[in-house]
matplotlib code that plots the C-alpha trace (Angstrom):
import matplotlib.pyplot as plt

x = [-78.6, -82.1, -84.4, -87.6, -89.7, -87.9, -89.2, -85.7, -87.2, -88.5, -85.2, -83.5, -80.6, -81.7, -78.6, -76.2, -78.4, -78.3, -74.5, -74.5, -76.7, -74.6, -71.4, -72.9, -74.3, -77.8, -80.8, -83.5, -87.1, -87.8, -91.5, -93.4, -96.4, -97.8, -97.2, -96.0, -92.7, -92.1, -90.1, -88.1, -87.1, -86.2, -83.6, -82.2, -81.8, -80.5, -76.9, -77.9, -77.7, -79.1, -82.1, -85.6, -88.5, -92.1, -95.1, -97.5, -100.4, -100.4, -103.8, -103.3, -103.4, -106.3, -108.9, -107.4, -105.5, -107.8, -107.8, -104.0, -104.9, -105.2, -101.7, -100.5, -102.2, -100.6, -97.1, -97.4, -96.3, -92.9, -92.0, -92.2, -93.0, -96.0, -96.1, -96.8, -100.5, -103.2, -105.9, -105.6, -108.3, -106.9, -109.8, -108.8, -109.2, -112.5, -114.2, -112.0, -112.1, -114.5, -112.7, -109.3, -111.0, -111.9, -108.5, -106.7, -109.1, -108.4, -104.7, -105.0, -107.2, -104.5, -101.8, -103.8, -104.2, -100.5, -99.8, -99.1, -96.7, -94.9, -96.8, -95.8, -98.9, -99.9, -102.7, -102.7, -105.9, -107.3, -105.9, -109.2, -110.1, -106.7, -106.9, -110.4, -109.5, -106.5, -108.8, -110.9, -108.2, -106.2, -103.9, -102.6, -99.0, -97.2, -98.4, -95.9, -97.5, -95.3, -95.2, -98.0, -99.9, -103.0, -104.2, -103.0, -106.1, -105.5, -101.8, -103.0, -105.2, -102.6, -100.4, -103.0, -103.5, -99.5, -98.7, -95.2, -93.9, -91.5, -90.4, -88.2, -86.4, -89.3, -91.7, -89.3, -88.6, -92.1, -93.1, -96.3, -94.2, -91.6, -94.5, -96.1, -92.7, -92.2, -95.3, -94.6, -93.1, -89.4, -89.1, -91.6, -90.0, -87.7, -86.4, -87.2, -86.6, -89.6, -87.4, -87.6, -91.1, -90.2, -88.0, -85.8, -85.0, -86.5, -84.0, -85.1, -84.4, -82.2, -81.5, -78.4, -80.7, -81.9, -79.0, -80.9, -83.8, -81.4, -80.1, -83.7, -84.6, -81.5, -82.9, -86.4, -85.4, -82.6, -80.0, -76.8, -76.8, -75.1, -77.9, -80.5, -78.7, -78.6, -82.3, -83.2, -81.1, -82.7, -86.2, -85.4, -84.0, -87.2, -89.4, -87.9, -87.0]
y = [-49.1, -49.5, -52.5, -51.5, -54.7, -58.1, -61.6, -62.6, -65.6, -67.1, -67.2, -70.7, -69.7, -66.6, -66.8, -66.5, -63.6, -61.7, -62.0, -60.6, -57.8, -56.8, -57.1, -54.7, -52.2, -52.5, -51.2, -53.7, -54.0, -57.7, -58.1, -61.2, -63.0, -64.5, -63.7, -67.4, -66.4, -63.4, -65.4, -67.3, -63.9, -62.4, -65.2, -64.7, -61.1, -60.9, -59.9, -57.7, -54.0, -52.9, -55.0, -54.4, -56.7, -56.0, -58.0, -58.9, -61.0, -61.2, -60.6, -63.7, -65.8, -64.2, -66.6, -69.5, -67.5, -64.5, -65.7, -64.7, -61.0, -61.1, -62.2, -59.5, -56.8, -58.4, -58.1, -54.7, -52.8, -54.5, -52.9, -49.7, -51.6, -53.5, -55.5, -57.2, -56.2, -54.9, -56.2, -58.1, -57.9, -60.8, -62.9, -66.0, -64.1, -62.7, -64.7, -63.4, -59.7, -58.7, -60.5, -59.0, -55.5, -56.3, -57.7, -54.6, -52.3, -54.1, -53.6, -50.0, -49.4, -50.9, -49.1, -45.7, -47.0, -47.4, -43.9, -44.6, -47.3, -47.5, -49.8, -51.7, -52.4, -54.7, -53.1, -55.2, -54.7, -53.1, -49.7, -48.0, -50.2, -49.6, -46.0, -45.9, -47.9, -45.5, -42.6, -44.1, -44.3, -41.2, -41.8, -45.1, -43.6, -43.8, -46.0, -47.2, -48.8, -51.4, -52.0, -49.7, -50.7, -48.4, -45.8, -42.1, -41.2, -43.6, -42.4, -38.9, -39.8, -41.8, -38.7, -36.5, -39.1, -38.7, -42.1, -43.2, -45.7, -48.4, -49.4, -52.2, -53.6, -55.7, -52.8, -50.4, -53.0, -52.0, -48.8, -48.3, -48.7, -46.2, -43.6, -44.1, -43.5, -40.3, -38.9, -39.8, -37.2, -37.8, -37.4, -40.1, -42.9, -45.7, -48.8, -52.3, -55.9, -57.9, -60.9, -63.8, -63.2, -60.6, -61.9, -60.5, -62.8, -65.7, -65.1, -64.1, -60.5, -60.0, -56.8, -56.1, -56.0, -52.5, -51.1, -51.8, -49.6, -46.9, -46.8, -46.7, -43.8, -42.1, -42.2, -41.3, -38.4, -37.2, -36.9, -38.8, -42.1, -40.2, -37.9, -40.6, -42.3, -39.0, -38.6, -42.2, -42.0, -38.7, -40.1, -43.0, -40.8, -38.7, -41.7, -43.4, -40.3]
z = [-88.3, -86.8, -87.3, -85.6, -86.3, -86.4, -85.1, -83.6, -81.8, -85.1, -86.9, -87.1, -84.8, -82.7, -80.6, -83.4, -84.9, -81.6, -81.6, -85.3, -84.2, -81.4, -83.4, -86.1, -83.5, -84.7, -82.7, -82.9, -81.7, -81.2, -81.5, -80.4, -82.0, -78.9, -75.3, -74.9, -76.4, -74.2, -71.2, -73.9, -75.5, -72.1, -71.7, -75.2, -74.8, -71.2, -72.4, -75.4, -74.8, -78.1, -78.5, -76.8, -76.5, -77.4, -76.2, -78.8, -80.2, -83.9, -85.5, -87.7, -84.4, -82.7, -84.0, -82.0, -79.2, -78.4, -74.7, -74.5, -74.8, -70.9, -70.6, -73.1, -71.0, -67.9, -69.2, -70.7, -67.6, -67.8, -71.2, -73.2, -76.4, -77.7, -80.9, -83.0, -82.7, -84.9, -87.4, -90.8, -93.3, -95.7, -97.0, -95.1, -91.7, -92.5, -89.8, -87.0, -88.2, -85.5, -82.9, -83.9, -83.7, -80.0, -79.1, -80.6, -78.8, -75.6, -75.9, -76.8, -73.8, -71.7, -73.2, -72.5, -68.8, -68.5, -69.7, -73.3, -75.1, -78.3, -80.6, -83.5, -85.7, -88.4, -90.7, -93.8, -95.6, -92.4, -92.3, -91.8, -89.1, -87.4, -87.7, -86.2, -83.4, -82.7, -82.9, -80.3, -77.8, -78.3, -75.2, -76.6, -77.0, -80.3, -83.1, -85.6, -88.6, -89.7, -93.7, -94.2, -97.5, -97.5, -99.9, -100.2, -98.2, -95.4, -95.3, -94.9, -92.0, -90.4, -90.5, -89.1, -86.3, -85.6, -86.5, -87.3, -89.9, -90.2, -93.5, -94.8, -97.9, -99.1, -98.9, -100.7, -103.5, -105.1, -106.7, -104.5, -101.4, -102.4, -103.4, -100.1, -98.3, -100.4, -98.7, -95.1, -92.8, -92.8, -89.0, -88.4, -90.3, -89.1, -90.9, -90.3, -91.5, -90.5, -90.7, -91.2, -92.9, -95.4, -98.2, -100.9, -103.9, -101.9, -99.0, -95.5, -94.6, -91.5, -89.4, -91.5, -94.5, -93.2, -95.2, -98.3, -97.0, -96.0, -99.6, -100.9, -98.6, -99.9, -103.3, -102.3, -100.2, -102.7, -100.0, -98.8, -97.0, -94.1, -93.9, -94.0, -91.1, -89.1, -89.7, -88.6, -85.4, -84.5, -85.1, -82.9, -80.0, -80.2, -80.2, -77.1, -75.2]

ax = plt.figure().add_subplot(projection="3d")
ax.plot(x, y, z, "-o")
ax.set_aspect("equal")
plt.show()
């Protein structure tokens, strides 16, 4: 199984979760919300062979921590992965929208300077702005749009820009999410949990919950669970190679 967007450090007991992940043989991308958690995550993951860490600055925190983008950029040479980054257009974040765009563009520029990175990107209510930023920095690497919730037209543009997508149980629980996934290229999809933020029936989603997303993909694609897992594994190999 693959969980390409999980906030391991924000679970109540990350050490126990890491043991569970390793025992289950799940490949996990551990994203961060601020660079301050980077060193702590390195300690947590020092003995794990299947979990990779991403350096990030969550758009919801940019208003109060935009100065930390310099630290993000300084750490980026240490890892292939950057996330969670992006732009959030929710009404309560309206005042920081312009600043979010500036921070996101700076991170994309740094990624390009470093030869490209694999980016786990937040785009809630801001897909058009995220895609515009990606188009302005074409050498950013590979953009993986986490929990994509844009329009059909925005999805078409994202596909044209060679974006990938990570989809989880919470996204696939709704009709809109399932419809969007049905239009995404199968060879550019990975599963995610977005735990502990995402929930199903009021319980936080964990990396093992990606099995629910695999079952949903099996239904959407009209193929066996075995074929879904083979496709996802092939996608991951191609992305990280």
